C-alpha positions in Angstrom: 141.9 156.2 88.9 140.3 154.7 85.8 137.3 156.6 84.5 133.9 154.9 84.5 133.0 154.4 80.8 129.3 154.6 81.5 129.6 157.9 83.3 131.6 159.3 80.4 129.0 158.0 77.9 126.0 159.4 79.8 127.8 162.8 80.3 128.5 162.9 76.6 124.8 162.3 75.7 123.7 165.0 78.1 125.8 167.6 76.3 124.4 166.8 72.9 121.2 168.4 71.5 118.6 165.8 70.7 118.8 166.5 67.0 122.4 165.2 66.9 121.8 161.9 68.5 120.8 159.7 65.5 122.2 156.2 66.3 119.7 153.7 67.4 120.0 150.2 68.8 121.6 148.5 71.8 125.2 149.0 73.0 126.9 147.3 75.9 129.9 148.2 78.2 131.5 146.8 81.4 130.0 148.3 84.5 132.1 147.0 87.4 131.2 143.9 89.5 128.5 142.7 91.8 128.7 139.9 94.5 127.9 137.4 91.7 130.5 138.5 89.2 131.1 141.0 86.4 128.3 143.4 85.3 127.5 144.8 81.9 125.4 147.9 81.2 123.2 147.9 78.1 122.0 151.2 76.5 118.9 151.4 74.3 118.9 154.5 72.1 116.2 155.9 69.8 116.3 158.5 67.0 115.0 161.3 69.3 117.7 161.6 71.8 116.2 159.3 74.4 118.3 156.5 75.9 117.5 154.0 78.6 120.4 152.1 80.3 119.9 148.8 82.1 122.5 146.7 83.9 122.6 143.0 84.4 122.6 143.3 88.2 119.0 143.3 89.2 117.9 144.1 85.6 118.0 147.6 86.9 117.4 150.8 85.0 120.5 152.9 85.7 119.7 156.0 83.7 117.1 157.5 81.4 118.6 160.4 79.4 116.0 162.5 77.7 115.6 166.1 76.4 113.5 168.8 78.2 111.3 171.3 76.3 114.4 173.2 75.2 116.3 170.2 74.0 118.6 170.0 77.0 119.6 166.4 77.8 119.4 165.2 81.4 119.3 161.9 83.3 115.9 161.6 85.1 116.3 158.2 86.8 117.8 158.0 90.3 120.7 155.6 90.7 124.4 155.1 91.4 127.7 155.0 89.5 128.5 151.3 90.2 126.8 148.0 90.9 128.6 147.9 94.3 126.7 151.0 95.3 123.4 149.4 94.4 124.3 146.3 96.4 125.1 148.4 99.4 122.1 150.7 99.3 119.5 150.4 102.0 116.8 151.3 99.6 115.8 149.3 96.6 116.2 149.9 92.9 115.7 147.5 89.9 113.4 144.6 89.0 111.5 143.6 92.2 110.5 140.0 92.9 109.6 137.3 93.5 106.9 139.5 95.1 107.2 143.3 95.1 106.0 145.1 98.1 105.0 143.4 101.4 103.7 140.0 102.4 102.3 140.2 105.9 103.9 138.0 108.5 106.5 136.7 106.1 104.4 133.6 105.4 102.1 132.2 102.7 99.9 129.1 102.5 99.4 127.3 99.2 97.3 124.2 98.9 97.4 123.7 102.7 101.2 124.0 102.9 102.7 126.8 104.9 105.9 128.5 103.5 108.0 130.6 105.8 109.6 133.5 103.9 112.6 135.7 104.8 111.4 138.4 107.1 113.7 141.2 105.8 111.2 143.9 107.0 110.1 142.4 110.3 107.5 141.1 110.8 107.0 141.0 107.0 108.6 140.1 103.8 109.5 143.0 101.5 110.4 143.0 97.8 111.0 139.3 97.7 113.3 139.0 100.8 116.8 139.9 101.8 118.1 139.1 98.3 115.3 139.9 96.0 115.5 139.8 92.2 117.1 143.3 92.2 120.1 141.9 94.1 121.0 139.1 91.7 122.8 138.9 88.4 120.6 138.3 85.3 121.6 136.9 81.9 121.2 139.5 79.1 120.3 138.8 75.5 119.9 141.4 72.8 116.5 140.8 71.1 116.7 143.4 68.3 118.5 146.6 67.3 115.4 148.2 65.7 113.5 148.7 67.8 116.2 148.6 70.5 115.3 145.7 72.8 117.0 143.5 75.4 115.9 140.6 77.5 117.1 139.7 80.9 116.4 136.2 82.5 117.3 134.2 85.5 116.2 131.0 87.4 114.9 131.7 90.9 115.5 128.3 92.5 113.0 126.4 94.6 113.2 127.8 98.2 114.9 131.1 97.4 114.0 133.4 100.2 111.5 130.7 101.2 109.3 130.9 98.0 108.3 127.5 96.5 109.0 126.4 93.0 111.8 126.8 90.4 110.7 130.1 88.7 112.0 130.8 85.3 111.6 134.6 84.9 112.4 137.2 82.2 112.0 140.9 81.7 112.3 142.5 78.3 112.9 146.3 77.8 112.1 147.8 74.4 112.6 151.4 73.3 110.7 152.8 70.3 111.2 156.0 68.2 108.0 157.6 69.6 109.8 157.8 73.0 107.8 154.9 74.4 109.6 152.2 76.3 108.0 149.0 77.4 108.7 146.5 80.2 107.4 143.0 79.6 107.6 140.3 82.3 107.1 136.5 81.9 107.5 133.7 84.4 106.7 129.9 84.7 107.0 127.6 87.7 107.2 123.9 88.5 105.3 124.3 91.8 102.4 126.5 92.9 103.9 129.9 94.0 103.1 133.6 94.0 104.5 136.1 91.6 104.3 139.9 91.6 107.0 141.7 89.5 107.5 145.4 88.8 110.0 148.0 87.8 111.2 150.1 90.8 112.7 153.1 88.9 112.5 156.4 90.7 112.1 159.5 88.6 112.9 163.2 88.9 111.7 164.7 85.7 113.8 167.9 86.3 116.9 165.7 86.3 118.7 163.9 89.1 119.8 166.4 91.7 117.7 169.2 90.3 115.4 169.9 93.2 112.4 168.0 94.5 109.3 166.5 92.9 106.9 168.7 95.1 106.0 170.9 92.1 105.2 168.0 89.9 101.6 167.6 88.7 100.3 164.1 89.1 97.1 162.3 87.9 96.2 158.7 88.7 93.4 156.8 87.2 92.4 155.2 90.5 89.3 155.6 92.6 90.4 153.6 95.7 93.4 152.7 97.8 94.2 149.7 99.9 94.7 151.1 103.5 97.6 149.7 105.5 98.2 148.8 109.2 101.0 149.9 111.4 103.5 147.6 109.6 102.5 149.0 106.2 100.5 145.8 105.2 97.1 146.2 103.7 94.2 145.6 106.0 92.1 144.0 103.2 89.8 147.0 102.8 89.4 148.7 99.4 88.6 152.3 100.4 87.3 154.9 97.9 89.4 158.1 97.7 86.5 160.4 97.4 86.8 163.4 99.6 90.3 162.5 100.8 93.8 163.9 100.0 94.5 160.6 98.3 92.2 161.5 95.5 94.5 162.2 92.5 92.0 161.6 89.7 92.4 165.3 88.7 95.8 166.9 88.1 97.2 167.7 91.5 100.5 169.4 92.5 102.3 166.7 94.6 103.3 169.0 97.5 99.9 170.5 98.1 98.5 167.6 100.1 101.5 165.8 101.5 101.1 167.4 105.0 97.4 166.4 105.1 97.8 162.6 104.6 98.3 161.9 108.3 101.4 159.8 107.9 105.0 160.1 109.0 107.2 160.8 107.3 104.7 162.9 105.3 104.2 161.7 101.7 102.5 159.2 99.4 103.4 155.6 99.8 100.2 153.6 99.1 98.7 151.1 96.7 96.1 152.6 94.4 93.4 150.5 92.8 93.3 151.4 89.2 90.1 152.1 87.3 90.7 149.7 84.4 89.0 149.4 81.0 89.1 146.1 79.2 90.3 142.7 80.4 93.5 141.2 81.6 96.3 141.7 79.2 94.8 145.0 77.9 96.8 148.1 78.6 95.1 151.1 80.1 96.5 154.4 81.4 97.5 154.2 85.1 98.8 157.8 85.6 100.7 160.8 84.4 103.4 163.1 85.9 104.2 166.5 84.5 107.2 168.6 85.6 106.4 172.3 84.9 110.1 173.3 85.2 111.5 171.0 82.5 108.3 170.5 80.6 108.9 166.7 80.7 105.8 164.6 80.9 105.6 160.9 81.8 102.6 158.7 81.1 102.4 155.1 82.6 100.2 152.4 81.0 99.8 148.9 82.4 97.7 145.8 82.5 98.2 145.4 86.2 95.4 146.1 88.7 97.3 148.6 90.9 100.1 151.0 91.3 102.2 151.9 94.3 102.6 155.7 94.3 105.7 156.8 96.3 107.1 160.3 96.7 110.6 159.6 98.1 109.5 160.2 101.7 112.3 158.0 103.2 115.2 159.6 101.5 117.1 161.8 104.1 120.3 162.9 102.4 122.5 160.2 103.7 122.4 158.1 100.4 124.8 159.5 97.9 124.0 158.7 94.2 125.2 159.7 90.8 127.8 162.5 90.5 127.9 162.8 94.3 124.2 163.9 94.5 122.8 163.4 98.0 119.3 162.0 97.7 117.2 164.1 100.0 113.5 163.8 100.9 111.2 164.1 97.9 114.1 163.9 95.4 112.1 161.5 93.2 108.8 159.6 92.8 107.7 156.3 91.4 104.5 154.9 89.9 105.0 151.1 90.3 102.5 149.1 88.3 101.8 145.8 90.2 99.3 143.5 91.9 98.3 144.6 95.4 100.6 144.1 98.3 99.9 141.1 100.5 97.4 139.6 98.0 97.9 136.0 99.2 96.2 136.9 102.5 93.2 138.7 101.0 90.8 136.7 98.8 89.1 139.9 97.7 92.3 141.1 96.0 93.3 140.0 92.5 95.2 136.7 92.8 99.0 136.4 92.4 98.9 132.6 92.4 100.9 130.9 89.6 100.6 127.2 89.0 102.6 124.8 86.8 101.5 125.0 83.2 100.5 128.6 83.5 102.4 131.7 82.3 102.7 134.9 84.3 102.8 138.0 82.2 102.8 141.6 83.1 103.3 144.8 81.1 104.3 148.4 81.8 104.6 151.2 79.2 106.3 154.5 79.9 105.7 157.4 77.4 108.0 160.4 77.6 107.2 163.7 76.0 107.5 167.5 76.6 105.0 170.3 76.8 105.7 173.8 75.5 106.3 176.7 77.8 102.9 178.0 78.9 101.9 181.4 77.5 102.1 184.4 79.7 
């Protein structure tokens, strides 16, 4: 059987000390096929041993290889060894759209016209429908080698999954030498529509397959959540987190409160309302995750009004990922910067409406670093 060149490349990177990885820029390689054709994987590499690999299928982050506090390289992003495995997975990875998260009742009304969307999570629409943006092939274009930057684009045709308007959409990933990598979304439409895009990468800062995220320390700059009903759709309430286990404004070990949330399966899976400084288009810190075992620290900045904080509650060991790792419960977490779920049905939520002549833009910044071993 022919060896997967991407697996070999990632394995090679993980064996090298960070100081020996000096090449920067964007490299590309074949990565199998998806239902729409051949897939390429594109690796952004900086001077410090950090690399981020994204494939054309779903504009999906396949790996993030980065050093721990001792310089050991590891891949901290959940994923699979082929596009076919992503296509077959029941859970979602990649660039989510046309609307990440849920739209209640699988229906929206714009200017008096009712649009019936695909109800792929009955009775609701989830992550853009049965074939959301993460399950389509995107066109890739290298933007620059220094900093390493690549742009993915596609046309979402009028009526795709029921959404109105031809939507021209792009997402650009850029990796800098200070271990900061950015995700920039743009979209335009020829009919009124709704847009809510985000990056659905799941992280285990100890490395994929190296235990759970229950010992991670998380902090979110958010003073409220949007409670959900029995179908996981927001009720429209914006509820303060004061005095509840959802209050993560101070550094909190993830596992300490999971059993007190009153949800099944136990764990976080809720939209947080960010405490933002500045105006639209201005980045502010959304949250931070620290793994005491590896020393890796991940900060997330965004100009979006909310984040969905998810702790891998639905993984049950049946999904097999990279290197044969079985993805068990709490194997990873995500901080998904986005507009609120079901915003089209709640006038008190920030609007996701996009009209012809307007440009949708959204930004997410991930900053990776390490902390030293704490003194005894």
